[in-house]
C-alpha positions, -999 to 999 in steps of 0.1 A, spaced: -858 436 165 -839 468 162 -807 465 139 -786 482 169 -795 452 188 -779 425 162 -742 433 171 -750 432 206 -771 402 204 -738 385 185 -711 396 210 -733 383 241 -740 350 226 -706 345 218 -693 361 251 -713 338 272 -684 313 269 -663 336 292 -690 335 318 -708 301 317 -692 280 290 -716 249 292 -744 275 277 -718 296 258 -707 265 235 -744 263 224 -753 301 222 -720 311 204 -732 286 172 -757 314 163 -735 342 168 -723 344 130 -762 342 122 -769 369 142 -742 388 125 -753 376 90 -787 391 95 -772 422 105 -751 425 77 -780 419 51 -803 444 72 -815 471 50 -812 499 77 -774 491 82 -754 522 86 -719 534 93 -727 542 131 -739 507 137 -707 492 122 -687 516 146 -709 502 175 -698 466 165 -662 480 166 -667 495 199 -684 462 213 -654 441 203 -631 462 218 -650 463 251 -650 424 249 -611 426 244 -608 448 275 -627 420 294 -610 391 278 -586 395 249 -586 361 242 -624 357 238 -624 389 215 -599 377 194 -617 345 189 -647 364 181 -627 382 154 -618 349 137 -645 328 142 -679 344 140 -672 377 126 -651 364 99 -677 336 93 -703 360 89 -684 386 65 -671 356 45 -704 339 38 -720 374 32 -695 382 7 -696 347 -13 -736 354 -14 -734 390 -25 -705 381 -52 -725 350 -64 -698 326 -56 -719 295 -62 -695 267 -50 -719 247 -24 -686 239 -2 -667 271 -2 -692 292 19 -686 271 48 -654 255 45 -638 289 38 -658 306 67 -634 286 92 -603 287 75 -590 316 93 -598 304 127 -580 270 119 -550 288 105 -546 312 135 -548 286 160 -525 263 142 -499 288 137 -500 300 172 -496 262 186 -472 247 163 -450 281 160 -448 299 193 -434 271 220 -437 296 249 -476 296 241 -482 262 236 -462 252 269 -486 275 285 -517 259 271 -504 226 279 -498 236 315 -530 254 317 -549 221 303 -528 197 324 -542 219 355 -579 220 342 -576 181 336 -561 174 370 -591 193 386 -614 175 366 -600 140 378 -599 152 415 -637 162 412 -647 126 397 -630 110 422 -647 131 452 -680 119 439 -667 85 428 -682 90 392 -683 56 372 -656 68 347 -631 66 377 -631 28 373 -624 27 338 -588 14 329 -584 49 304 -592 71 333 -561 57 350 -538 61 321 -551 96 315 -542 102 352 -505 87 350 -498 104 318 -515 138 323 -487 158 308 -488 136 274 -526 139 276 -527 175 278 -499 179 251 -521 158 227 -549 178 234 -535 211 227 -519 198 193 -552 189 184 -571 220 193 -570 235 157 -592 207 145 -616 210 172 -617 244 166 -623 242 130 -649 217 137 -668 238 159 -664 268 136 -674 251 106 -703 237 124 -714 272 132 -710 284 97 -733 253 84 -762 260 108 -758 297 102 -759 294 62 -788 272 63 -810 289 89 -803 324 72 -812 311 38 -845 297 54 -851 335 69 -840 353 37 -854 329 14 -818 327 -3 -815 296 -29 -786 273 -15 -767 242 -33 -765 209 -11 -729 209 4 -706 185 -16 -667 187 -16 -650 185 -49 -642 146 -55 -603 156 -55 -606 162 -18 -604 122 -12 -566 126 -20 -562 151 10 -579 131 32 -558 98 23 -526 122 25 -537 134 61 -543 97 71 -508 88 59 -493 115 81 -509 98 111 -483 72 109 -454 99 106 -420 93 125 -424 128 138 -448 136 164 -460 171 150 -465 155 118 -486 128 134 -506 156 148 -508 176 118 -522 146 98 -549 139 127 -560 176 127 -564 175 87 -580 142 88 -606 154 117 -611 187 94 -619 167 63 -642 142 81 -660 172 95 -667 183 58 -677 151 47 -703 147 78 -719 176 63 -721 161 31 -735 127 48 -761 151 64 -773 167 32 -780 130 21 -800 123 53 -816 155 50 -825 146 13 -842 114 24 -862 129 54 -878 156 29 -885 128 2 -904 111 27 -920 140 42 -906 136 78 -923 160 104 -902 190 115 -909 178 151 -894 144 144 -865 159 121 -855 184 154 -852 151 171 -833 135 147 -810 164 143 -804 167 180 -796 128 184 -772 132 151 -750 161 165 -750 147 202 -735 113 194 -699 112 180 -704 79 163 -733 88 146 -714 119 129 -686 95 120 -714 72 102 -722 107 84 -688 113 77 -687 77 59 -717 81 40 -703 116 26 -669 103 18 -687 70 -2 -714 94 -18 -681 104 -42 -685 70 -57 -718 59 -49 -752 79 -59 -770 81 -25 -799 105 -39 -815 80 -61 -831 87 -94 -844 123 -101 -883 121 -101 -883 130 -138 -865 97 -144 -888 75 -120 -917 88 -140 -905 78 -172 -921 42 -183 -895 15 -188 -888 6 -222 
């Protein structure tokens, strides 16, 4: 593929969110990967960087919010990971966790600092939820019979507020997932060695602190705790995923079966929570077994 197509493809993959969000939420995951391949391309030159800038400006003219998220999410992710790789930063967790830090910080500051913007988001979310509720009632969807459905409908503004306040965590989880996938696929394509994702053991204390914040008497304090907890649990899920991947490779699971397992894992939230717990408990327990050289040693 010609190098000029990489920036264009990356913008298209992410920009699909503005046309068909159901498709865009999937294609945007691979936008950082395409940018990383572009940044690593041997024919990359100044004119192509200018072309990328023009594409971002064009996207901003069409949809400023989408362009802003493109800059703080896939663009920053690609540059951050490539910077870490080029400078030999070998910390296994920093490439991925740090790549989504800007996205989290920007959305968190905007939502928790600018009241006018937050109120606008709450109103937009409430209207979107009301539209969805009306559509569900028209087709008599099974969820309409759920008591939770009625509770959400009766407390629409509170539900919208909760969704808006927890958006930084959801945005971080999506961005960090995209970074994790992009880094692993890039490493496979370019044959770049990578370490298993593992957070420092001290991060357990940050998770414990965030869980305590959930019980804070202040509303925003509780949601700050929820945001931090969800973000950290997402990172521990990658740690748990590395353990599952290790054992699949250990037992030579076929690639096709691996793909099915991956799709099942990342499409079922309860399974992701189990992965988070596996990753968390790996801080205290060794889930990788003995190294092969130790297993081959005769017992004394």
